[in-house]
C-alpha positions in Angstrom: 0.0 0.0 0.0 2.8 2.4 0.9 4.6 1.7 -2.3 1.4 2.4 -4.3 1.0 5.7 -2.5 4.6 6.6 -3.4 3.8 5.9 -7.1 0.7 8.0 -6.9 2.4 10.9 -5.0 6.0 11.0 -6.2 6.3 14.7 -5.3 5.9 14.0 -1.6 8.7 11.4 -1.7 11.0 13.9 -3.5 10.3 16.7 -1.1 10.5 14.4 1.9 7.4 16.0 3.4 5.9 12.7 4.5 8.8 10.5 5.7 6.5 8.4 8.0 3.8 6.1 6.8 1.4 7.7 9.3 0.7 10.6 7.0 -0.4 8.4 4.1 -4.0 7.7 5.4 -4.5 11.4 5.7 -3.4 11.8 2.0 -5.8 9.1 1.0 -8.6 10.7 2.8 -7.9 14.1 1.3 -7.8 12.5 -2.2 -11.1 10.7 -1.6 -12.7 13.8 -0.3 -11.7 15.8 -3.4 -12.9 13.1 -5.7 -16.2 13.0 -3.8 -16.7 16.7 -4.2 -16.1 16.5 -7.9 -18.5 13.6 -8.2 -21.1 15.5 -6.1 -20.9 18.6 -8.3 -21.2 16.6 -11.5 -24.3 14.8 -10.0 -25.9 18.1 -9.0 -25.4 19.6 -12.4 -26.8 16.4 -14.1 -29.8 16.5 -11.7 -30.4 20.1 -12.4 -30.3 19.5 -16.2 -32.7 16.6 -15.9 -35.0 18.7 -13.7 -35.1 21.6 -16.2 -35.6 19.3 -19.2 -38.4 17.5 -17.3 -40.1 20.8 -16.7 -39.8 21.7 -20.4 -41.2 18.4 -21.4 -44.2 18.8 -19.1 -44.8 22.3 -20.3 -44.7 21.1 -24.0 -47.1 18.3 -23.2 -49.6 20.5 -21.4 -49.6 23.2 -24.1 
């Protein structure tokens, strides 16, 4: 696991910011959190688009 993290984050190894393996879980959490926020914003924009197109479809059907 530690070796995989070193491959994913080569900059940290070069800068020697995180010499101990105790910091890696924090990095994983931060990475997951950022991915979750991106996924959440995509989901919200998709839901918004579907909502608006649904309203338009209903409006077209009623008129």
